[in-house]
MIDOSE-1310 file (N, C-alpha, C; in nm, 2 decimals, decimal comma, always signed):
residues 106
xxxx	+0,04/+1,19/-0,74/-0,04/+1,20/-0,62/-0,16/+1,10/-0,63; -0,19/+1,05/-0,51/-0,31/+0,97/-0,49/-0,39/+1,02/-0,38; -0,52/+1,01/-0,39/-0,61/+1,06/-0,29/-0,70/+0,94/-0,24; -0,71/+0,93/-0,10/-0,79/+0,82/-0,04/-0,89/+0,88/+0,05
xxxx	-1,00/+0,81/+0,07/-1,10/+0,85/+0,17/-1,12/+0,73/+0,26; -1,12/+0,76/+0,39/-1,13/+0,65/+0,49/-1,26/+0,57/+0,47; -1,37/+0,63/+0,45/-1,49/+0,56/+0,43/-1,49/+0,46/+0,31; -1,42/+0,50/+0,21/-1,41/+0,41/+0,09/-1,32/+0,29/+0,13
xxxx	-1,22/+0,31/+0,20/-1,13/+0,20/+0,24/-1,20/+0,11/+0,34; -1,29/+0,17/+0,43/-1,37/+0,09/+0,52/-1,46/-0,01/+0,45; -1,52/+0,04/+0,34/-1,61/-0,04/+0,26/-1,53/-0,15/+0,19; -1,42/-0,11/+0,14/-1,33/-0,21/+0,06/-1,28/-0,32/+0,15
xxxx	-1,26/-0,30/+0,28/-1,20/-0,40/+0,36/-1,29/-0,51/+0,39; -1,42/-0,49/+0,37/-1,52/-0,60/+0,40/-1,52/-0,63/+0,54; -1,51/-0,76/+0,58/-1,51/-0,81/+0,72/-1,37/-0,82/+0,78; -1,27/-0,79/+0,70/-1,13/-0,80/+0,75/-1,11/-0,68/+0,84
xxxx	-1,03/-0,70/+0,95/-1,00/-0,58/+1,03/-0,89/-0,49/+0,97; -0,82/-0,53/+0,87/-0,71/-0,46/+0,81/-0,71/-0,45/+0,66; -0,69/-0,34/+0,60/-0,67/-0,32/+0,46/-0,56/-0,23/+0,44; -0,46/-0,27/+0,35/-0,35/-0,18/+0,31/-0,40/-0,11/+0,18
xxxx	-0,40/+0,03/+0,18/-0,44/+0,09/+0,06/-0,34/+0,18/-0,01; -0,22/+0,19/+0,05/-0,11/+0,26/-0,02/+0,02/+0,19/+0,02; +0,10/+0,18/-0,08/+0,23/+0,11/-0,06/+0,34/+0,17/-0,15; +0,45/+0,20/-0,10/+0,57/+0,24/-0,17/+0,69/+0,17/-0,09
xxxx	+0,81/+0,17/-0,14/+0,92/+0,11/-0,07/+0,94/+0,16/+0,07; +0,92/+0,29/+0,09/+0,95/+0,36/+0,21/+0,83/+0,38/+0,31; +0,71/+0,35/+0,26/+0,59/+0,38/+0,34/+0,47/+0,30/+0,30; +0,39/+0,26/+0,39/+0,27/+0,19/+0,36/+0,16/+0,25/+0,46
xxxx	+0,04/+0,25/+0,41/-0,07/+0,30/+0,48/-0,19/+0,21/+0,47; -0,26/+0,20/+0,58/-0,38/+0,11/+0,58/-0,48/+0,16/+0,68; -0,59/+0,08/+0,69/-0,70/+0,11/+0,78/-0,72/-0,01/+0,87; -0,72/+0,01/+1,00/-0,73/-0,10/+1,10/-0,86/-0,07/+1,18
xxxx	-0,95/-0,17/+1,19/-1,08/-0,15/+1,26/-1,10/-0,26/+1,36; -1,14/-0,22/+1,48/-1,18/-0,31/+1,58/-1,32/-0,28/+1,63; -1,41/-0,38/+1,64/-1,55/-0,35/+1,69/-1,54/-0,34/+1,84; -1,64/-0,27/+1,90/-1,65/-0,26/+2,04/-1,64/-0,40/+2,11
xxxx	-1,55/-0,41/+2,21/-1,54/-0,54/+2,28/-1,44/-0,63/+2,21; -1,40/-0,61/+2,09/-1,31/-0,70/+2,01/-1,17/-0,70/+2,07; -1,11/-0,81/+2,06/-0,97/-0,83/+2,11/-0,87/-0,79/+2,00; -0,77/-0,72/+2,03/-0,66/-0,68/+1,94/-0,56/-0,79/+1,94
xxxx	-0,54/-0,87/+1,84/-0,45/-0,98/+1,84/-0,33/-0,96/+1,76; -0,29/-0,83/+1,73/-0,18/-0,81/+1,64/-0,05/-0,84/+1,72; +0,06/-0,87/+1,64/+0,19/-0,89/+1,69/+0,28/-0,77/+1,66; +0,39/-0,75/+1,73/+0,48/-0,64/+1,70/+0,52/-0,64/+1,56
xxxx	+0,55/-0,52/+1,50/+0,59/-0,51/+1,36/+0,74/-0,48/+1,35; +0,79/-0,51/+1,24/+0,94/-0,49/+1,22/+0,97/-0,35/+1,17; +0,86/-0,26/+1,16/+0,88/-0,13/+1,11/+0,82/-0,03/+1,21; +0,86/+0,09/+1,21/+0,80/+0,20/+1,29/+0,66/+0,21/+1,24
xxxx	+0,57/+0,26/+1,34/+0,43/+0,27/+1,30/+0,36/+0,39/+1,37; +0,27/+0,45/+1,30/+0,19/+0,56/+1,35/+0,04/+0,52/+1,34; -0,03/+0,54/+1,44/-0,18/+0,52/+1,44/-0,24/+0,66/+1,45; -0,34/+0,69/+1,37/-0,42/+0,81/+1,38/-0,57/+0,76/+1,40
xxxx	-0,63/+0,79/+1,51/-0,77/+0,75/+1,54/-0,86/+0,84/+1,47; -0,95/+0,78/+1,38/-1,05/+0,84/+1,31/-1,18/+0,85/+1,39; -1,21/+0,73/+1,45/-1,33/+0,72/+1,53/-1,32/+0,61/+1,63; -1,40/+0,62/+1,74/-1,40/+0,52/+1,84/-1,33/+0,55/+1,97
xxxx	-1,33/+0,46/+2,06/-1,26/+0,48/+2,19/-1,20/+0,35/+2,24; -1,08/+0,36/+2,30/-1,01/+0,24/+2,36/-0,90/+0,29/+2,44; -0,82/+0,20/+2,49/-0,70/+0,23/+2,56/-0,59/+0,16/+2,48; -0,47/+0,22/+2,48/-0,36/+0,17/+2,41/-0,25/+0,13/+2,51
xxxx	-0,20/+0,01/+2,51/-0,10/-0,04/+2,61/+0,03/-0,09/+2,54; +0,14/-0,04/+2,60/+0,27/-0,09/+2,56/+0,35/-0,11/+2,69; +0,47/-0,18/+2,68/+0,55/-0,19/+2,81/+0,59/-0,06/+2,86; +0,60/+0,04/+2,78/+0,65/+0,17/+2,82/+0,54/+0,27/+2,87
xxxx	+0,41/+0,23/+2,86/+0,31/+0,32/+2,90/+0,17/+0,28/+2,84; +0,07/+0,36/+2,87/-0,06/+0,35/+2,81/-0,13/+0,48/+2,80; -0,23/+0,49/+2,71/-0,30/+0,61/+2,70/-0,44/+0,58/+2,65; -0,53/+0,68/+2,67/-0,67/+0,67/+2,61/-0,66/+0,71/+2,47
xxxx	-0,74/+0,65/+2,39/-0,75/+0,67/+2,24/-0,89/+0,72/+2,21; -0,90/+0,83/+2,13/-1,02/+0,88/+2,08/-0,99/+0,96/+1,95; -1,10/+1,00/+1,88/-1,07/+1,07/+1,76/-0,97/+1,18/+1,77; -0,87/+1,18/+1,68/-0,77/+1,28/+1,68/-0,64/+1,23/+1,75
xxxx	-0,65/+1,12/+1,82/-0,53/+1,07/+1,89/-0,43/+1,02/+1,78; -0,30/+1,05/+1,80/-0,19/+1,01/+1,72/-0,09/+0,94/+1,81; -0,05/+0,81/+1,77/+0,03/+0,73/+1,85/+0,15/+0,68/+1,77; +0,27/+0,70/+1,82/+0,39/+0,64/+1,75/+0,43/+0,52/+1,83
xxxx	+0,46/+0,41/+1,75/+0,51/+0,29/+1,81/+0,64/+0,25/+1,74; +0,76/+0,24/+1,81/+0,88/+0,20/+1,74/+0,87/+0,05/+1,70; +0,95/+0,02/+1,60/+0,96/-0,12/+1,55/+0,98/-0,21/+1,67; +0,92/-0,33/+1,67/+0,94/-0,44/+1,76/+0,88/-0,42/+1,90
xxxx	+0,81/-0,31/+1,93/+0,75/-0,28/+2,06/+0,62/-0,35/+2,07; +0,60/-0,43/+2,17/+0,47/-0,50/+2,20/+0,37/-0,38/+2,22; +0,25/-0,40/+2,16/+0,14/-0,30/+2,18/+0,01/-0,36/+2,15; -0,10/-0,30/+2,21/-0,23/-0,36/+2,20/-0,33/-0,25/+2,23
xxxx	-0,44/-0,26/+2,16/-0,56/-0,18/+2,19/-0,65/-0,26/+2,28; -0,69/-0,21/+2,40/-0,77/-0,28/+2,49/-0,89/-0,20/+2,53; -0,99/-0,26/+2,59/-1,11/-0,19/+2,64/-1,17/-0,10/+2,53; -1,19/-0,17/+2,41/-1,25/-0,10/+2,30/-1,40/-0,08/+2,33
xxxx	-1,44/+0,05/+2,37/-1,57/+0,07/+2,41/-1,66/+0,12/+2,30; -1,60/+0,18/+2,19/-1,67/+0,22/+2,07/-1,59/+0,17/+1,96; -1,66/+0,13/+1,85/-1,59/+0,07/+1,73/-1,47/+0,17/+1,69; -1,35/+0,11/+1,68/-1,23/+0,19/+1,66/-1,19/+0,18/+1,52
xxxx	-1,16/+0,29/+1,46/-1,11/+0,30/+1,32/-0,99/+0,38/+1,32; -0,88/+0,32/+1,27/-0,75/+0,39/+1,28/-0,68/+0,38/+1,14; -0,62/+0,50/+1,10/-0,53/+0,50/+0,99/-0,40/+0,46/+1,04; -0,33/+0,37/+0,98/-0,20/+0,32/+1,02/-0,10/+0,35/+0,91
xxxx	+0,02/+0,40/+0,95/+0,13/+0,43/+0,86/+0,25/+0,36/+0,91; +0,31/+0,28/+0,82/+0,44/+0,21/+0,85/+0,55/+0,27/+0,77; +0,66/+0,29/+0,84/+0,78/+0,34/+0,77/+0,90/+0,25/+0,81; +0,97/+0,19/+0,72/+0,94/+0,17/+0,58/+0,81/+0,08/+0,57
xxxx	+0,77/+0,05/+0,44/+0,65/-0,03/+0,42/+0,64/-0,15/+0,51; +0,52/-0,18/+0,55/+0,50/-0,30/+0,64/+0,55/-0,42/+0,58; +0,63/-0,50/+0,67/+0,68/-0,62/+0,62/+0,81/-0,61/+0,55; +0,86/-0,49/+0,51/+0,98/-0,48/+0,43/+1,11/-0,51/+0,51
xx	+1,10/-0,51/+0,64/+1,22/-0,55/+0,73/+1,21/-0,69/+0,78; +1,10/-0,76/+0,75/+1,08/-0,89/+0,80/+1,18/-0,99/+0,75
């Protein structure tokens, strides 16, 4: 077992928007942070992905729909689907889970 705390990962990531803090062949987990007003420039991933909003507010947009994002929001994105956080009105902090591990299908 391993135990992680979001605030510790936030400190560890420094000025980078992304830090991966857990990795196994079948799963990886990280923290993704966007400041208020920041543009989300990520590209589609080759793995399925789950976002869990820890703090902040934004909208999430994909070709198949969009939704408001706030603490407690959980979003599933299938592999290869275009997606983006927009209108980040409060600093956004998201736990991100990839299955299998990020980049393993690239």
